[in-house]
Each structure stands twice: as C-alpha cells, then as structure tokens.
N, C-alpha and C positions, 0 to 999 in steps of 0.2 A: 860578467861585468867588464866593461871596457877599461882600457888603461887610464883614460881620462877620469872615469868614475872612481877608480881606485885612488887616483891622485887627489881628487876632491875629498874623499873620505879619510885619507891619510894625512892631509896637510895640517901641520901644527900652526903655521902662520900664513895669513893671507894679507898681502901688502897692497894697499890702494895706491894708484898713481893717476892723476888727472888725465883724462883722455885728450885734452887740448894741449898737453905738454909732451909731445912725442920724443923730445930730447931726453926725457926722464925714463922712457920705457926700458931701454937697455940697462940703465943704472939700477932700476928696480929689479930686473932679473939678476943682475950681478950681486945684489944683496942676498940672493939665495933663499928667498922665502919658500914655503911649501907651494904657494901659488901666488902669482901676480894678478891683481884685479885692476884692469883698466876701467876707469870710472867715467861713465857718461852722465851720472846723476848729480849728486850734491857738490862735487868738486868742480863742476863745469858751469859757468854762468850761462844763462839762457841764450845769449847772443853768440856763444861759442859752440853750442851743441852740434850744429851741422858740421863744422870744421872738426870737432872732436870725433864725430862718427866716422869721418873719412880717414882720420889718422888711425883709429882703432881697426877699421876694416883693412887698411894697408898693412898694418902689423900682423894681423891674422893671415892675410894672403901671403905673407912672407914665410909662413910656416911656424910661427912662434906659438908655444903652448901657454895659455893663460885663461883667466876668467874675465868676463865683462859684466860690470854692473850697469844694467839698462835703467831707463827711467820707468817709473811705476805705471802699471795699467791705468788708463784714464787720463794721463797727461798728454800734452800736445806732441811729445817727442817719442812716445812709446812705440807706436807702430813703425816709425822710420828706423828706430833702433833695432827692432826685431828683424825687419827686412834686410838691414845692413849686415847682420851677423848670422842669419839663418843658414847660410851655406857653409859655415865653418864649424870645425869640431872644437868648440870652446865651451867651457862651463859658463853658465849665465846666472848671475846673482840678481834675484828679483826683489827689489826693495818694497817696503810697505806690504809684505805678503799677508793677505787676508782672505782673498777670494779663491776658493779651491777650483771653481769653474775656470777662472782666468789662468790658474796654474796648469790645469789639465790641457787647456788650449795651447799654452806655450810649450808644454812637454811634447805635444805632437809635432812641433816645428823645430825644437832646439834639442841639443844633444843631452845635456844634464843640467839640472837646476839646483841652485843654492837659494833657499827661501830665507830672506832676511826679515826676521820678525821684529818689528819695532813700533807696534801699536797695541793698544789694549785688545782690540778685536783679534789681532794676530796671535797674541798670547792665549786668549781664550780658545781660539780655533787651532792651536798648535797640533793637537793630535790628528785632526783631519788634514791639515797641511802636510804633516810628515808622512801621511799615508798616500798622498797623491803619487801615482807612478811617474817616475822621472825626477822627482825631488830626491836628491842624493844626500843632502845635509841641511840642517837648520843653522842659522846664524842669528846672533842677538844684537839688535840696534839699541843700545842703552840710551843714547842721547835723545833720539826722537821720542822714545817711550817716556823718558824722564820729563821731557817738555810737556807731553800730553798729560802726564799725571801731576805735574807741578812739583816735582821733587828734583834734587840734585842728581846728576848722572853718576856721581861717585858715591851715592848713598847706598851702600850694600844692603842695608836692612830694608829700605823702601823697594828695592828691585829683587829681593831674594825670591819672592814667590814667582816672579816672571822667569827668572833663571831656572828655578826648579821645574817649572812647567815645560821648558824646552828640553831639559835633560830627560824628563819622564816621557815626553812625547816621542823623542828620538828613540829611546830604548823600546817603547811599545811598538813602534813601527819597524824596528830592526835596522834603523839607520846608525851610522857612526855617531858618536857623541857630538854635541853641537859646538859651534865656534862662538867664543865670547866676544863682546864688543870692544871698541877702541879705548885706549887710554889717551887723554888729551895732552898730557905732558910729553913733549917730544924731545926735551933736553935732558931730563933727569931719568936715568934708567930704573931707579928704585920703584917708582909708582907702577911702571910696566911689569917689573918682576913681581911685585906684591899682588897686583891685579891678576896676573897669570897664575900664580900659585893659588890664590883664592878660588879662581875659576876651576882649576884642576881639582881642588878638594870637593867642589860641588858636582863634578862629573863632566866638565867640559874638557876637550882635548885639543882645542884650537883657539886662536885669538886673531882678531882683526888688527892690523897695524896701519899707521898713517905716515910712518917715516922709516927709512931703511935702518936707522940706528936701533929701532925697537925690535927688529927681527931676531938678532942673535940672543937678546935678553929674554924674549918670550919663548924662543925655542928651548933655551936651557931650562927655564922655569917649568915648562910643560913636559919635559922629558922625565921619565922615571929615574929616581935617584939610584946611586950605586947600591945602597942598602936594600932598596925595594927590589932591584933586579936580582941581587944575591938571594934574597928571601924567596922570590918567585922561582928561581932555578932550583933551590933546595926543595921546594914543595913539589915541583913537577918531577924532579928526579927521585924523590923519596916516597911520593904518595902511592904509586903503583896501581892507580885506578880504583882503589877502594878507600875505606876509612882507615886512617893511620894516625899515629901520634908522633909528631916531629917537634923536637925541642920542648917537649912537655905540653904541646898544644894539639888539640884534635884537628885533623885535616880531613874534610869530606869533600863532596863534589863542589859545593859553592866556593869553598876556599881554593880548590884547585882551579876552578874556572877563573877566579880573580887572578891567580898567578899566571895562567895562560894569557889573560888579557894584558897584564903588565908587560909580558915578554913580546906580545904582538905589537903593543904600542911602542916599545923600544925599537923593534925592527922596522915599523912603518916610518919612523923618523929618519932612519937611514936611507929610505927610498925618496924622501921628500926633497 
C-alpha cells in the first residue's frame, strides 16, 4: 500500500477548502487535518470552475499532499477535472458515487479514490462500490442524501440505515472504516463533537469538516479515550494469544482483536 493510501485510510478529519480560494489552501493545511480536500464541486460556482481547476493543479504541482473532490461523472466539468489532476499523486474524492464502471475507469487513471456516497443508489450499491479496486475509503454525504429522501440532514434516525450500510460495506471489503459527513454548524463546537462521537459509536473513524475550527474538535472526539486505551493495552498484554480471564471478564480472540484495533486507531492518529 502506498503512503498516500495509508494516509487516506488513517485520516480522522478531512477538511474541505474551495478550489477557487487559493489563499485558503495553506491555512487549511495549517489546521492540521488528516487530509485537506481541495473542492472543485459544490463549493465552487459553475463560472469559477476552470479557475479553480488551475489553482488546484498549481498547488499539486508545488508538491503538496492533499485530496481533490472532482465534479461527478456525467457533469460538464468532470472530464476536465480528471485531465487536470491525473498526473499527480493525490487522492481523489468522487461525489455521487453510484456507478462501479465509472469508478473502475477512474481507478485506472488516478492514484486512489475516496467514494463519497450521498444518494440512495449509492447506499444500496455500497458493497459493490467498496469492492472496486482503487477505492480506498467510503465517505458519507448526509446533506445530499437527506435532500433526496426528504428528511433533515441531522436526523440520525432517518439516516441510521444509510450509515450502517457504509460501515458494513467497508468492513466486508476490507477497507478502513468510513468517514462521516459534515456538521453544518461552524461556530459551535458542541454539535461537531456530538456528531463525531455518535459516528464513532456506529463504527466510523473519520469526519468531513467544512471549517478549520471543526478539525481539533472532531480529532479529539474520534480518538480512543484514555480508559479505552488502558483497557486495550491490558487485554493485549494479558491475553497471551488464547482464552483468558482478565478482571473477571472472558477474553478470547474477538475481544483481543478489538483491543488491537483500538491501539491501531490511536497510533494512526499520531501519523495523521
């Protein structure tokens, strides 16, 4: 696995920055997210997309590591986006991910893909999408899916099945756990913290962010707590590879596997 693919899989926070605002690129990197995502899609008006594409290509040519969210397949800007970034080693976020044939075609030209699932068809097809070679991680687009379903994007009950589908599809395909969607409130840290903690309980290990202030809050909320880490270390050190009883609780392979995963998650955040 390439260093870029490792970074994509390990990232706890992915921070969007509009591609037509190059003065914000360095500020986004300074916020220290797991990965900066230069956005050519929703954050950029149609008339600014060619200019945004040039700014993004120049940033990549300068050697910066980041992801780029391109415009979806079938839109007037998609092909030009792909041509502009195909020669660079950057992760590519593909919005409205539904068509596995389109993803396979992109995987043959681009380094590694993040499939942004934000439609009903994408949720239903999540297992096939996750299995496409070159797709390194799934991400959840709550706002677009909520609009399609006619529900509020912060209605956890309405979107619970979709989130569960991404977690299960990622696990079945051997991918890293998925990335949860954005929190719209960019001023108050509490909704970001609460959303990230909820996502982590469901099996997500990352979160999309739309403001630098959200990054440290989400990072902290997605990180294993001190009590979890202590528990995991006690299991790894005491299990000895077989069935054991630690603090009155049976410990077998699934319990040990969970402990190892907690410790891997802690270490991965240190690299992000």
